Structure formats: C-alpha cells, structure tokens
C-alpha positions in Angstrom: -5.1 -20.0 1.8 -7.5 -19.0 4.6 -9.1 -15.8 5.9 -8.0 -14.7 9.4 -8.4 -11.7 11.6 -6.1 -9.9 14.0 -6.5 -6.9 16.3 -5.5 -3.3 15.9 -6.6 -2.1 19.3 -10.4 -2.6 19.1 -10.5 -3.1 15.3 -10.7 -6.5 13.7 -8.3 -6.5 10.7 -9.2 -8.9 8.0 -6.4 -10.7 6.2 -5.7 -13.6 3.9 -2.8 -15.9 4.8 -1.3 -18.1 2.1 0.7 -21.2 2.6 3.3 -22.6 0.2 3.0 -26.0 -1.4 3.6 -28.9 0.9 3.2 -26.7 3.9 4.1 -28.4 7.2 3.0 -26.7 10.4 5.9 -28.4 12.2 8.4 -26.5 10.2 9.5 -22.8 10.4 8.8 -20.5 7.5 9.8 -17.0 6.5 6.7 -14.7 6.2 6.0 -11.6 4.2 3.3 -9.0 5.0 1.7 -7.6 1.8 0.1 -4.2 1.8 -2.5 -3.0 -0.7 -2.5 0.4 -2.5 -4.6 3.4 -1.5 -8.3 2.6 -2.3 -7.5 -1.1 -2.8 -8.0 -4.3 -0.9 -6.3 -7.6 -0.2 -8.1 -9.4 -3.1 -6.3 -7.2 -5.6 -2.7 -6.7 -6.5 -1.0 -7.0 -3.1 -2.7 -10.4 -2.3 -3.8 -12.0 -5.5 -0.7 -11.1 -7.5 2.3 -10.5 -5.3 1.1 -12.5 -2.3 0.3 -15.4 -4.5 3.6 -15.4 -6.4 5.7 -15.0 -3.2 3.8 -18.0 -1.7 4.6 -20.0 -4.8 8.2 -19.1 -4.1 8.0 -20.7 -0.6 7.0 -17.9 1.7 4.0 -17.6 3.9 2.2 -14.3 3.0 -0.3 -12.2 4.9 -2.3 -9.7 2.9 -4.6 -7.5 4.9 -7.3 -4.9 4.4 -6.5 -1.6 6.1 -8.5 -0.7 9.1 -11.8 1.1 8.2 -11.6 -0.4 4.7 -12.5 -3.6 2.9 -13.5 -6.5 5.1 -11.8 -5.0 8.1 -13.7 -3.4 10.9 -13.5 0.2 12.2 -16.0 3.1 12.3 -16.5 5.4 10.6 -15.9 3.8 7.3 -13.7 4.8 4.4 -11.0 6.5 6.5 -7.5 6.9 5.1 -5.7 7.5 8.4 -1.9 7.2 8.2 -1.2 6.4 11.8 -3.8 3.6 11.9 -2.5 2.3 8.5 1.0 2.1 9.9 -0.2 0.5 13.1 -1.9 -2.2 11.0 1.6 -3.4 9.9 2.8 -3.6 13.5 -0.3 -5.6 14.4 0.3 -7.9 11.4 3.8 -8.6 12.8 2.2 -9.3 16.2 -0.1 -11.8 14.7 2.6 -13.6 12.7 4.7 -14.0 15.9 1.9 -16.0 17.5 2.0 -18.6 14.8 4.3 -21.5 15.7 5.3 -22.2 12.1 6.6 -18.6 11.5 10.2 -17.8 12.1 10.0 -14.5 13.9 13.4 -13.6 12.8 12.5 -14.0 9.1 9.6 -11.6 8.5 9.6 -9.1 5.6 7.2 -6.6 4.2 6.1 -5.6 0.7 3.8 -2.8 -0.2 2.3 -1.7 -3.5 1.6 2.0 -4.4 0.5 3.8 -1.2 0.9 0.5 0.6 4.6 0.8 -0.3 4.9 4.2 1.4 3.2 2.9 4.5 5.4 -0.3 4.5 8.5 1.9 4.5 7.2 4.1 7.2 6.2 1.1 9.4 9.5 -0.6 8.9 11.4 2.4 10.3 10.0 1.7 13.8 9.1 -2.0 13.4 12.4 -3.9 13.7 10.7 -7.3 13.3 10.6 -6.5 9.6 14.0 -7.7 8.4 13.6 -6.7 4.7 11.5 -4.2 2.8 10.3 -4.2 -0.8 8.1 -1.7 -2.6 6.4 -1.9 -6.0 5.6 1.5 -7.4 5.7 2.8 -3.8 4.1 6.2 -3.4 4.2 8.8 -0.6 0.5 9.5 0.0 1.2 12.6 2.1 3.2 14.1 -0.7 0.4 13.4 -3.2 -2.2 15.0 -0.9 -0.1 18.1 -0.4 0.4 18.6 -4.1 -3.3 18.2 -4.8 -4.3 19.9 -8.1 -0.8 21.4 -8.5 -2.1 24.9 -7.9 -0.3 27.3 -5.5 -1.2 26.7 -1.9 -3.0 23.4 -2.9 -2.3 21.9 0.5 -3.7 24.9 2.4 -6.8 25.0 0.2 -7.4 21.3 0.9 -7.0 21.8 4.6 -9.4 24.7 4.6 -12.0 22.6 2.8 -11.5 19.8 5.3 -11.9 22.2 8.2 -15.2 23.5 6.7 -16.5 20.0 6.2 -15.6 18.9 9.7 -17.5 22.0 11.1 -20.5 21.1 9.0 -20.5 17.5 10.1 -20.0 18.5 13.8 -23.2 20.6 13.4 -25.1 17.6 12.0 -24.4 17.6 8.3 -24.1 14.2 6.5 -20.5 13.0 6.0 -19.0 13.9 2.6 -18.0 10.6 1.0 -16.0 11.4 -2.1 -14.1 9.2 -4.6 -10.5 8.6 -5.4 -10.9 8.4 -9.2 -13.6 9.0 -11.7 -16.0 6.1 -12.1 -15.6 5.8 -15.9 -13.4 7.0 -18.7 -16.3 9.2 -19.9 -16.4 10.9 -16.4 -12.7 11.4 -16.6 -12.9 13.0 -20.0 -15.7 15.3 -18.9 -13.5 16.4 -16.0 -10.6 17.1 -18.5 -8.2 14.7 -16.8 -5.7 13.1 -19.1 -3.1 11.7 -16.7 -1.9 8.2 -17.5 -2.2 7.0 -13.9 -5.9 8.2 -13.7 -6.7 6.6 -17.0 -5.2 3.3 -16.0 -6.6 3.4 -12.5 -10.1 3.4 -14.0 -9.2 0.5 -16.2 -7.9 -1.4 -13.2 -10.4 -0.6 -10.5 -13.6 0.0 -12.5 -13.6 -3.0 -14.9 -13.4 -6.8 -14.4 -9.6 -6.6 -14.7 -9.2 -5.6 -11.1 -12.6 -4.7 -9.7 -13.3 -6.0 -6.2 -16.1 -5.6 -3.6 -13.6 -4.4 -1.0 -12.5 -1.5 -3.2 -15.6 0.7 -3.6 -13.8 4.0 -4.6 -15.1 5.8 -1.5 -13.2 8.2 0.7 -14.4 10.1 3.8 -13.2 13.6 3.0 -13.3 15.0 6.5 -10.7 12.5 7.7 -7.9 13.7 5.4 -6.1 16.3 7.4 -3.8 13.8 8.9 -2.9 12.5 5.5 -2.0 16.0 4.3 0.5 16.3 7.1 2.0 12.8 6.6 5.4 12.0 5.1 6.0 8.3 4.4 9.7 8.8 4.1 10.3 11.1 7.1 13.4 10.0 9.0 14.3 7.3 6.4 17.8 8.6 6.3 18.1 7.7 10.0 15.7 4.8 10.7 15.3 2.8 7.5 18.3 0.5 7.8 16.9 -2.8 6.6 17.7 -4.2 3.2 15.5 -2.4 0.6 14.3 -3.4 -2.8 12.5 -0.7 -4.8 10.7 -1.4 -8.1 9.2 1.3 -10.2 7.9 1.6 -13.8 9.8 3.7 -16.4 6.7 5.7 -17.5 5.9 8.4 -14.9 2.4 9.5 -14.0 0.5 11.8 -11.7 0.7 9.5 -8.7 4.4 10.1 -8.6 5.7 6.6 -7.8 8.6 7.1 -10.3 10.1 10.1 -8.5 9.1 8.7 -5.1 11.2 5.6 -5.9 14.3 7.7 -6.6 13.7 9.9 -3.5 13.4 6.8 -1.3 16.5 5.2 -2.7 18.4 8.4 -2.1 17.2 8.9 1.4 17.2 5.4 2.9 19.9 4.6 5.4 19.9 1.0 4.1 23.4 -0.2 3.2 21.9 -2.9 1.0 19.4 -1.2 -1.3 18.5 -1.5 -5.0 16.3 0.5 -7.3 15.0 -1.4 -10.3 13.2 0.4 -13.1 11.0 -1.8 -15.3 11.4 -0.5 -18.9 8.3 0.6 -20.8 6.1 -0.1 -17.8 3.5 2.2 -16.2 2.4 2.4 -12.6 -0.6 0.1 -13.2 1.3 -2.3 -15.4 3.1 -3.3 -12.3 -0.2 -4.2 -10.5 -1.1 -7.2 -12.7 0.4 -7.2 -16.2 2.3 -10.5 -16.6 5.6 -9.3 -18.1 6.2 -6.2 -15.9 5.1 -8.2 -12.8 7.4 -11.0 -13.8 10.4 -8.6 -14.1 9.5 -7.1 -10.6 9.4 -10.6 -9.1 12.7 -11.5 -10.6 14.2 -8.9 -8.3 11.9 -9.3 -5.3 11.9 -13.0 -4.8 15.7 -13.4 -4.7 15.9 -10.3 -2.5 13.6 -11.9 0.1 15.3 -15.3 -0.3 18.6 -13.7 0.5 17.5 -11.6 3.5 14.9 -13.8 5.0 
C-alpha cells in the first residue's frame, strides 16, 4: 500500500493504492476505484474496509479523497461539488491507465453511500469503468432536495444559500456547518431520532470510524449545485455496464434503501443485481463484519466475473 496523488485539473487528489499479495509489476492486474461516502475520507470504509478486502481478493484498488476534502488539495475547503466529485473518478481512471501493471480494459468502480451515487453518475460517461458496484449507494442531490421534509424544502435551502453567498460576497466569514451532530447528546437536544443519524455519530465521532480526514465540516454556500444534482439522471440510457447494488434491509433517513431500488429499476444494465442484506442498517454495511462479509460475497465474484 502506498499514498499517491493524481491531478484533477489544478487540484492534487490524494489516494491510497493497494497491491495484492505477491504483486508483480511485470504482470497485468484488474483495478477498482473505491469512493468514500459524503463527509468521509479514504481511510474509512471505502479504503480500509472494501478497498482492503478487494485487494486481498487479488485486485489493485485505488481509494481517493474527494477534491477539496481530506488530504486532497483544492480551495476553498470543505466543498461538496458534484461536478468536481464526478471528475475525480475520471481522473482516477486517467491515473490508473498510466500504470504499466494495470489492464486498462479491466477497471471497475465501487462507491459507498454518496460515493456510490457519484460512482454511478461517473460510470455513465466514463466507459473505462467496465463494472459498477454500490454499497448503500445514495443520491446526494435527492437527499439535499428533501431537506427537512417540509414543503418547499429545496427552495428554502436555495434561498438560504443565496443569502449566505451574498453575505460572503460582501465580506462575511464563510459559514462552515456540519453534516451530523457532534454527539448523541447534541442529537437528542435537536430532537433527531433517525437511525442513520444515530449510527453516523457512532461511526464518525467515536474511535470506531473517526479519522482526521473526516472533520464533519461543510461549506454551506457551495451547496446550490448539489441541490440541483441527480446522481441517477440518464441511468436508463447511459448506465449499461454490469451493476451490483447492495443495500441494508433497515431503511433510514439517508434513503439508500429506496435509492437502491430506484437505481435497479432505472439502470439500462442488462446484467444487474440488487442484494438486500437482512437485518442490516446503512452503517452496518460500513464496517460491521457480518453484513460487510455478506456484501463482499456478492461484490467480489461480481468483479471477478466482469473484470
């Protein structure tokens, strides 16, 4: 395993490349790009869990930090910009094709949570990705539009973003908000009881999954593009690669359960499968051994077949 960088225009994207046992640089290997969830980083589930296990199965894996986040470059910090996130995937494919030990015709992509939505969106126009897998893949644009579930939630969000951009254009300090409450006590005080929020705190804010590259910070004024983004737009026309979707049986507020069914229904892929892990929640599939093992029992043979 080693840390590398590749370019997305003028941004240095930080990534971890993992090599299978007995790696021989004179041979050709299949490779899988692994994408982290919203608010996450390469040291968490996408790299340390799925990237690691796929490497043990014989693939080279590349887990990267999104531009403007984690150890990657880009200013201003803490942006969640869909177009740049999707371009990161294309640039990851560019990087892999420069490595002599990668078979450029055997590159796949896997994304977790919001990274799954982005992976799907990227694969529609990046034909070097020959197979696509998502684990609790979520459509971040849909989540942003739904907001607090009140009428006109998206419009209210956009109005607030517009007001903040005006303030910052006039010299106000940037508004750096957070994705989730910083503690269970903070969540309870806010009256939030959703299972995904509860388990997100347990994952991101405790030693279970805490990582320096995942600071729970989000630049609010940057979010207008995300509100107008649809990760699955044109999937019925452009997503033709083999597709493996994995979701947990227990639905939560982030919506990966219903997004999994929507993606399965929409995708033009002739070879597609939706696997529901029984009794598993969204965050169980980040790192809990038994649910992750069930997911990998589908994902590893899927990539072995198609790469």
